[in-house]
Structures are given as C-alpha cells and as structure tokens.
Steps between C-alpha positions, in 0.01 A plus 500: 500500500457754224820663371559863414479422135161318545368807696613746237338305232168465696496884569569581132214270387275619775552862420445445131176295554374780732585763229312306238196466718490878577523580127230239428265677743580857367531416130255222472750252346796322656818576344770254417791520742864388449765491781871493431764520785818699448782607725568865441259797581309640202673789318196659349322636799238776477322409822649304795259405778607356838249296702555412852284271716392461855583163664798434283828693429633595168312639195373442145618727238307553165668694221330610177605722197267776414372307204434203728289681767327715239391194313378324820306810618358574165352155462306545826378855417385385145311215642320729737412733222710796631642714235776662705833373404737768649812371683341577844203283438691219348747500788238498773304229336810296450596545876142404615523183296843423640377577860223242472741237363743558784222484758384168357865376515534608860187302581649190332834555704289513812326174429825329417667626813188452733473853619373837378719676230376842378629757256621818680549834340711448186661783295706579188884467537797583299714188562422145603666314768654148458236277329442219268303601186250372251349653198112466474353556168133569481349444157174697418416371149740683272637726774740398787636644817818383673562538872816398684434356861772476756494304826727624771732237662371582841143433405584154344735396781222609764234298333732196463578508868142549601394191315751275690313253719515625865526273806164389622316775695730773381460763233775557246742782604410712200145488620585602865728774374216643268258478801743679736546771242118565462482371139318181579147533629390147557529282816818299557420179685189669655315267740167701476484616136298193395230598736431806267493315162127430516400862597274633213570861392312729263671537160400780253653635183537866426498628145557858622346783686351841428378798696169644354300792626161419656319693229670287241410177674129600498523528129624156449265280278524176313789536245680782698887445510710576812865541415739336740853584608660200342581454130416184304866407509527489874445196704199467734536484874409197715370621845482297815345669812536846329866430450665467150695179497553433126462637153413302172299479182135409451438148341186303434482147666207282386279793442611688827719795545823432673844664566832359399745632759825655355626685812473450872569821674744549769417549868578862497284557207203306666526732809481808276182370328299426817193724504 
C-alpha cells in the first residue's frame, strides 16, 4: 500500500512534470525543474492560488512571488512574440499555464484512483490551509522562477484511502462517497456499462468560432483570414456528439494532427456546452 509520504512525493513530481510539459509546449523548450520539500508555508507570497477538484476532497495550493509569476508569464509571452509585459498580461499568462498544469495533474490523479478527477473553479486566496509544501524551481536558461506547491492533508489522506484494495466486488468507500456526492461520473460496478464500450461516436476538434455577416462570407477567397474567438494560448476543444468533453493542445503524431488532452470537463460544464 502507498503511504502518505509516497503519495505526496508522487504528486509533487507529477505536478512538476506537467508544468515542464506545458512550458515546453508554449515556450518551445523544456525547462529544467527542481523539487525540494519543506515543512513551513512560504513567506514571500505575491499570488496564492487554491485549486479544488471534483471526485476527491482537499486542494492543491500554488504560491509564487511577484518575481516568480512575472518571470514565468514573461517567458511564454516572449516565445509567442507578444510585446506586452504589463502586470495584468504576465499574471493572466502565468495563471493559464498553471491551469493547464493543474488540469494535467488532475487527470493523472484520476488515472491513479481509477475514476474521473477534474479541476473545479480555483481562485486566489490570502491564506493557505494545513498543507505539506515543496519548492519547484523552473530554470529558463539564465532566468528562473520558483513556485511553492502545497498539498492539503485531506487530499493526500483521501487518495491513500481510495487506493486501499477493496473486498472483491465492492468499490472503495472513498469512491462510493464521491459518487454519492455527485463528484464521480463513472459507473460503480455497472453490469451494463461494458455493452457501450464498442459504440462508435464522432469526435471533432474545435479551434474556435466566429460569426461573419453573409456579405463578408461571399467575399472570402483563397488566402482570406477569418479571426476566431480563441487566442493562440488557449487550448482547443474536443467535441463528441456536439458536446465539449475535453480541452488540450494540438500535436503532430507521425505526420497527422492530434490533440494531447490536458483537461476533461466536468459533467455540469458538458451540459452547458450542448448545442
């Protein structure tokens, strides 16, 4: 059985790997990442972010000094050729990068637990709850940014409990509790779910949308550009049966386009995106 220390170590390493992958995608080069655990919460905090999840209690906290989030956001904007370096642009870019890393971590948590885990609405906070912390140093050439990541005790304990081997034919109590609370959307010991696994569904990817007057549509020719409602930094949407089920980044696999999923959307958000 995995201990709480094992689980914390895995979560710190998983988050740092996801963060490195996001920066590699946005900057074009994978930064070096260092992870050092420590006991006390960070003292130099310019931005403290609390991220909660569906399917598991507790939260992950991410703290950064102003210098830290400015450096991280600035690296992404510089790579995109964007000149704006005001505080608002740097902060929003850093938070977008952080969001993608946390979404990837949530997906890894779900894979480890055997049920869906998604990021819910996070937010800034002024004080962190009881948590175990680690410093994550992101090295961009000569520049570096340091983030402090905290794991709430409730999150770690719930994941350790959920990984305990249940009696045959029964789901772990943590999974059943999540299902009863509406956070878990998968089947628990379903007798009929396997019948649906071979059903084929149409899958499409949306880069964005635009509303264009008919008179402008008639003017479209080869080389015309239609501006979409999504920036180059935003993830694309994976759509199944006209319902957005995930978001991710565009990749190339053996000469074909593909999508690396960073976030699986919640049940509530899926219902909102139905056409």
